[in-house]
C-alpha positions as CSV (number, residue, x, y, z in Angstrom):
1,X,18.5,-68.2,-34.2
2,X,16.0,-68.2,-37.0
3,X,13.3,-67.1,-34.5
4,X,15.3,-64.0,-33.5
5,X,15.8,-63.1,-37.2
6,X,12.1,-63.6,-38.0
7,X,11.1,-61.4,-35.1
8,X,13.3,-58.6,-36.3
9,X,12.1,-59.0,-39.9
10,X,8.4,-58.9,-38.9
11,X,8.9,-55.8,-36.7
12,X,10.8,-54.2,-39.6
13,X,8.0,-55.0,-42.2
14,X,5.3,-53.4,-40.0
15,X,7.2,-50.3,-39.1
16,X,8.6,-49.6,-42.6
17,X,5.2,-50.1,-44.2
18,X,3.7,-47.4,-41.9
19,X,6.7,-45.1,-42.4
20,X,6.6,-45.5,-46.2
21,X,3.0,-44.3,-46.3
22,X,3.7,-41.3,-44.0
23,X,6.8,-40.3,-45.9
24,X,5.1,-40.6,-49.3
25,X,2.2,-38.4,-48.2
26,X,4.5,-35.8,-46.7
27,X,6.7,-35.8,-49.9
28,X,3.6,-35.2,-52.1
29,X,2.4,-32.5,-49.8
30,X,5.7,-30.6,-49.4
31,X,7.5,-31.4,-52.8
32,X,10.6,-32.3,-50.9
33,X,13.2,-34.3,-52.8
34,X,14.8,-35.6,-49.6
35,X,11.4,-36.7,-48.3
36,X,10.5,-38.4,-51.5
37,X,13.8,-40.3,-51.6
38,X,13.2,-41.3,-47.9
39,X,9.8,-42.7,-49.0
40,X,11.5,-44.7,-51.8
41,X,14.1,-45.8,-49.2
42,X,11.4,-47.1,-46.8
43,X,9.5,-48.7,-49.7
44,X,12.6,-50.6,-50.7
45,X,13.3,-51.6,-47.1
46,X,9.7,-52.9,-46.8
47,X,9.9,-55.0,-50.0
48,X,13.3,-56.2,-49.1
49,X,12.2,-57.4,-45.7
50,X,9.3,-59.2,-47.3
51,X,11.9,-61.0,-49.4
52,X,13.9,-61.8,-46.3
53,X,10.8,-63.3,-44.6
54,X,10.1,-65.5,-47.7
55,X,13.7,-66.6,-47.5
56,X,13.4,-67.5,-43.8
57,X,10.2,-69.5,-44.4
58,X,11.6,-71.3,-47.5
59,X,15.0,-71.8,-46.0
60,X,13.6,-73.3,-42.8
61,X,12.2,-76.4,-44.6
62,X,13.7,-79.7,-43.5
63,X,15.9,-82.0,-45.7
64,X,14.1,-84.1,-48.3
65,X,14.9,-86.2,-51.3
66,X,16.0,-83.3,-53.4
67,X,17.7,-81.2,-50.7
68,X,19.9,-83.5,-48.7
69,X,21.0,-80.8,-46.2
70,X,17.7,-78.9,-46.1
71,X,16.7,-75.7,-47.9
72,X,18.9,-73.3,-45.8
73,X,20.8,-71.8,-48.8
74,X,17.5,-70.5,-50.3
75,X,17.6,-67.9,-47.6
76,X,20.9,-66.6,-49.0
77,X,19.5,-66.6,-52.5
78,X,16.4,-64.6,-51.6
79,X,18.6,-62.2,-49.6
80,X,20.9,-61.8,-52.7
81,X,17.9,-61.0,-55.0
82,X,16.5,-58.5,-52.6
83,X,19.9,-56.8,-52.0
84,X,21.0,-56.5,-55.6
85,X,17.5,-56.1,-57.1
86,X,15.5,-53.9,-54.7
87,X,18.3,-51.7,-53.4
88,X,19.8,-51.1,-56.8
89,X,16.3,-50.1,-58.1
90,X,15.8,-47.9,-55.1
91,X,19.2,-46.2,-55.7
92,X,18.3,-45.7,-59.3
93,X,14.9,-44.2,-58.6
94,X,16.4,-41.9,-55.9
95,X,19.0,-40.6,-58.2
96,X,16.5,-40.1,-61.1
97,X,14.2,-38.2,-58.8
98,X,17.0,-36.0,-57.5
99,X,18.0,-35.3,-61.1
100,X,14.4,-34.4,-62.0
101,X,14.1,-32.2,-58.9
102,X,17.3,-30.4,-59.8
103,X,15.9,-29.5,-63.3
104,X,12.7,-28.4,-61.7
105,X,14.4,-25.8,-59.4
106,X,12.9,-22.4,-60.2
107,X,10.2,-24.0,-62.4
108,X,8.0,-25.6,-59.7
109,X,7.4,-23.6,-56.6
110,X,6.9,-25.4,-53.3
111,X,3.7,-24.6,-51.4
112,X,3.9,-22.1,-48.6
113,X,1.2,-24.0,-46.6
114,X,-0.6,-27.3,-46.8
115,X,-4.3,-27.7,-45.8
116,X,-4.8,-30.6,-43.3
117,X,-8.3,-31.1,-41.9
118,X,-9.1,-27.5,-42.6
119,X,-5.9,-26.2,-41.0
120,X,-3.1,-24.4,-42.9
121,X,0.2,-25.9,-41.8
122,X,3.7,-25.0,-43.0
123,X,5.4,-27.8,-45.0
124,X,8.4,-27.7,-42.6
125,X,6.1,-28.8,-39.7
126,X,4.6,-31.7,-41.7
127,X,8.1,-32.8,-42.6
128,X,9.3,-32.5,-39.0
129,X,6.4,-34.5,-37.5
130,X,6.7,-37.3,-40.1
131,X,10.4,-37.5,-39.7
132,X,10.1,-37.6,-35.9
133,X,7.6,-40.4,-36.1
134,X,9.8,-42.3,-38.6
135,X,12.9,-41.8,-36.3
136,X,11.1,-43.2,-33.3
137,X,9.7,-46.2,-35.1
138,X,12.9,-47.1,-37.0
139,X,15.0,-46.5,-33.9
140,X,12.9,-49.1,-32.1
141,X,13.3,-51.7,-34.9
142,X,17.0,-51.0,-34.9
143,X,17.0,-51.6,-31.1
144,X,15.3,-55.0,-31.6
145,X,17.8,-56.0,-34.4
146,X,20.8,-54.7,-32.5
147,X,19.8,-56.6,-29.3
148,X,19.6,-59.9,-31.2
149,X,22.9,-59.1,-33.0
150,X,24.8,-58.3,-29.8
151,X,23.4,-61.4,-28.0
152,X,24.8,-63.6,-30.9
153,X,28.1,-61.7,-30.9
154,X,28.6,-62.4,-27.2
155,X,27.6,-66.1,-27.7
156,X,30.3,-66.3,-30.4
157,X,32.8,-65.0,-27.9
158,X,33.5,-61.7,-29.7
159,X,33.5,-58.2,-28.5
160,X,34.1,-56.2,-31.7
161,X,30.8,-55.6,-33.5
162,X,32.5,-54.6,-36.7
163,X,34.5,-57.8,-36.8
164,X,31.4,-59.9,-36.1
165,X,29.5,-58.0,-38.8
166,X,32.0,-59.4,-41.3
167,X,32.0,-62.9,-39.9
168,X,28.4,-63.4,-39.0
169,X,26.7,-66.3,-40.9
170,X,23.1,-65.0,-40.7
171,X,22.7,-62.5,-43.5
172,X,19.1,-61.9,-42.7
173,X,19.8,-60.4,-39.3
174,X,22.7,-58.4,-40.8
175,X,20.4,-57.1,-43.6
176,X,17.8,-55.9,-41.0
177,X,20.5,-54.3,-38.8
178,X,22.1,-52.5,-41.7
179,X,18.8,-51.4,-43.3
180,X,17.5,-49.9,-40.0
181,X,20.9,-48.3,-39.3
182,X,20.8,-46.7,-42.7
183,X,17.1,-45.8,-42.2
184,X,17.8,-43.9,-39.1
185,X,20.7,-42.2,-40.8
186,X,18.5,-41.4,-43.8
187,X,15.9,-39.7,-41.5
188,X,18.6,-37.5,-40.0
189,X,20.0,-36.7,-43.5
190,X,16.5,-35.8,-44.8
191,X,15.9,-33.6,-41.7
192,X,19.2,-31.9,-42.3
193,X,18.5,-31.2,-46.0
194,X,15.0,-29.9,-45.3
195,X,16.2,-27.7,-42.4
196,X,19.0,-26.2,-44.4
197,X,16.7,-25.5,-47.3
198,X,14.2,-23.8,-44.9
199,X,17.0,-21.6,-43.3
200,X,18.8,-20.6,-46.5
201,X,16.0,-20.8,-49.1
202,X,18.4,-22.8,-51.3
203,X,16.7,-26.0,-52.6
204,X,20.0,-27.6,-53.6
205,X,20.5,-28.6,-49.9
206,X,17.4,-30.7,-50.1
207,X,18.3,-32.2,-53.4
208,X,21.9,-32.8,-52.4
209,X,20.9,-34.8,-49.3
210,X,18.4,-36.8,-51.3
211,X,21.3,-37.9,-53.5
212,X,23.3,-39.1,-50.4
213,X,20.2,-41.1,-49.3
214,X,20.0,-42.7,-52.8
215,X,23.7,-43.5,-52.8
216,X,23.4,-45.2,-49.4
217,X,20.9,-47.7,-50.9
218,X,23.5,-48.5,-53.6
219,X,26.2,-49.1,-51.1
220,X,23.9,-51.3,-49.0
221,X,23.1,-53.3,-52.1
222,X,26.8,-54.0,-52.8
223,X,27.7,-54.8,-49.2
224,X,24.7,-57.2,-48.6
225,X,25.4,-58.8,-52.1
226,X,29.0,-59.5,-51.1
227,X,27.9,-61.1,-47.8
228,X,25.4,-63.4,-49.5
229,X,27.7,-64.3,-52.3
230,X,30.3,-65.3,-49.8
231,X,27.9,-67.7,-48.1
232,X,26.6,-69.1,-51.4
233,X,30.1,-70.1,-52.5
234,X,30.8,-73.0,-50.0
235,X,32.7,-70.9,-47.5
236,X,34.7,-72.9,-44.9
237,X,33.8,-73.1,-41.2
238,X,37.2,-72.3,-39.7
239,X,36.0,-72.7,-36.1
240,X,34.7,-76.2,-36.7
241,X,37.9,-77.2,-38.5
242,X,40.0,-75.9,-35.6
243,X,37.8,-77.7,-33.1
244,X,38.1,-81.0,-35.0
245,X,41.9,-80.6,-35.1
246,X,42.0,-79.9,-31.4
247,X,39.9,-83.0,-30.7
248,X,42.1,-85.2,-32.9
249,X,45.3,-84.0,-31.1
250,X,43.9,-85.0,-27.8
251,X,42.4,-88.4,-28.9
252,X,44.5,-91.3,-27.7
253,X,43.7,-93.5,-30.7
254,X,44.5,-91.0,-33.5
255,X,48.1,-91.0,-34.8
256,X,47.7,-88.2,-37.3
257,X,45.1,-86.3,-39.4
258,X,45.1,-84.2,-42.5
259,X,43.0,-82.8,-45.3
260,X,40.5,-81.3,-42.9
261,X,37.8,-79.4,-44.9
262,X,34.3,-78.0,-44.2
263,X,31.4,-76.4,-46.0
264,X,28.8,-74.0,-44.5
265,X,25.4,-75.0,-45.9
266,X,23.7,-72.4,-43.7
267,X,24.2,-71.0,-40.2
268,X,22.9,-74.2,-38.6
269,X,24.4,-76.8,-40.9
270,X,28.1,-77.3,-41.4
271,X,29.7,-80.4,-43.1
272,X,33.2,-81.4,-42.0
273,X,35.4,-83.9,-44.0
274,X,38.8,-85.2,-42.9
275,X,41.2,-88.1,-43.2
276,X,42.8,-89.7,-40.1
277,X,45.2,-92.5,-39.3
278,X,44.7,-94.7,-36.1
279,X,47.3,-95.9,-33.6
280,X,48.1,-99.5,-34.1
281,X,48.8,-100.3,-30.4
282,X,45.5,-98.8,-29.3
283,X,43.4,-100.8,-31.7
284,X,45.2,-104.1,-31.3
285,X,44.9,-104.1,-27.5
286,X,41.7,-106.1,-27.1
287,X,41.3,-106.9,-30.8
288,X,41.9,-110.7,-30.3
289,X,39.1,-110.9,-27.7
290,X,36.6,-109.1,-30.0
291,X,37.6,-111.2,-33.0
292,X,37.0,-114.4,-30.9
293,X,33.6,-113.1,-29.8
294,X,32.5,-112.3,-33.3
295,X,33.8,-115.7,-34.6
296,X,32.0,-117.6,-31.9
297,X,28.8,-115.7,-32.6
298,X,29.1,-116.4,-36.3
299,X,29.9,-120.1,-35.9
300,X,26.9,-120.5,-33.6
301,X,24.6,-119.6,-36.5
302,X,26.0,-122.3,-38.8
303,X,24.8,-125.9,-38.5
304,X,27.4,-128.5,-37.5
305,X,27.1,-130.4,-40.8
306,X,28.0,-127.2,-42.8
307,X,31.1,-126.3,-40.9
308,X,33.6,-127.0,-43.7
309,X,37.1,-125.7,-44.0
310,X,36.0,-122.9,-46.4
311,X,33.2,-121.8,-44.0
312,X,35.6,-121.6,-41.1
313,X,38.0,-119.5,-43.2
314,X,35.2,-117.2,-44.2
315,X,34.0,-116.9,-40.6
316,X,37.6,-116.1,-39.4
317,X,38.1,-113.4,-42.0
318,X,34.7,-111.8,-41.5
319,X,35.3,-111.8,-37.7
320,X,38.6,-109.9,-38.2
321,X,37.0,-107.4,-40.5
322,X,33.9,-106.9,-38.4
323,X,35.9,-106.3,-35.2
324,X,38.2,-103.9,-36.9
325,X,35.4,-101.9,-38.4
326,X,33.5,-101.7,-35.2
327,X,36.5,-100.4,-33.4
328,X,37.1,-97.8,-36.1
329,X,33.4,-96.7,-36.2
330,X,33.5,-96.2,-32.4
331,X,36.4,-93.8,-32.8
332,X,34.6,-91.9,-35.5
333,X,31.4,-91.7,-33.4
334,X,33.5,-90.3,-30.5
335,X,35.0,-87.7,-32.8
336,X,31.6,-86.7,-34.2
337,X,29.9,-86.5,-30.7
338,X,32.6,-84.3,-29.2
339,X,32.7,-82.1,-32.3
340,X,28.9,-81.5,-32.2
341,X,29.1,-80.7,-28.5
342,X,31.7,-78.0,-29.2
343,X,30.2,-76.8,-32.5
344,X,26.4,-77.4,-32.6
345,X,26.2,-76.1,-36.1
346,X,28.0,-79.2,-37.4
347,X,25.4,-81.3,-39.2
348,X,27.6,-84.1,-40.5
349,X,31.1,-85.4,-40.1
350,X,32.8,-87.6,-42.7
351,X,36.0,-89.3,-41.6
352,X,38.1,-91.4,-44.0
353,X,40.4,-93.8,-42.2
354,X,43.4,-94.2,-44.4
355,X,45.1,-96.9,-42.4
356,X,46.6,-97.9,-39.0
357,X,49.8,-96.1,-38.3
358,X,52.4,-98.3,-36.5
359,X,53.4,-97.1,-33.1
360,X,56.7,-95.1,-33.1
361,X,57.8,-97.0,-30.0
362,X,57.7,-100.4,-31.7
363,X,60.3,-101.6,-34.2
364,X,58.4,-104.5,-35.6
365,X,55.0,-106.3,-35.4
366,X,56.7,-109.1,-33.4
367,X,57.4,-106.7,-30.5
368,X,53.7,-105.8,-30.5
369,X,52.7,-109.5,-30.1
370,X,55.3,-110.3,-27.4
């Protein structure tokens, strides 16, 4: 999963870096407010995706003495910084430039032609070529991100992309997908504003669409911030909890379960905690045989001259405890194995065995022994 996200991020960094330079040069040459805000937009996208890449690299580190479950949540933190910081800055810069451009209407005249390699070219054609190149490149990056997004959506058994967009646990891929969707939309908006200005001669079209582009950055910052905040606040893995409950209902040695909880550390690490009670008749079935085996093994390790009454009592007690614990641990291992098969993201399962529940068919312990 991380490899797919990293591929999408690397494509996005390269493409947005190129597009930022092209849009910036075109904005300086044509004095277009929309083109300048598109340059700011692409610059923020590029810097944001650098942050995403840093988050992927740092978040991919394994567990150590300080981070027991790995560094996965660092990815959400870097994503949060990039979303709130960079996109908010981009929104502010875009609005400030639109305001400045509005006050410069009628004061600064746009050039009627731009000299490129000795050729005089109309600004509209420079804008058209740059926007077309940007549209093709950003549409390709959007295709790469959308392909990865849809493959994960199908793997999760969902068909509604908007529903999966809200539920997906990889904010890096969501960030790239949204950024490139908005980037393509921004190119179309800039093209519309520049075209309307060219047709009508009214510069307010160009400035108005530049404001819309800036506001899109602000909306993106809020949405991505909400996604990363959700994943940084110990959200539950409902799918893992439901799978655990289903496994417990079908397990012959579990009488009841309760207090099932989970924490998503990152998209590949979920911790599940629960309390269960075991069926008495299932555990006691071959308990005597296992106790005798443990007792015999323990006694064989004690010299004959040390086999006092106190030692025999200790051996009997320890054999009972050891046999019971082994049986209980085996049940827990079975639960964990089946849960990890159904939900590979489950990193750890903690089960607290509260006690052994008496069989509802038996009225007394004497009936169990008869």
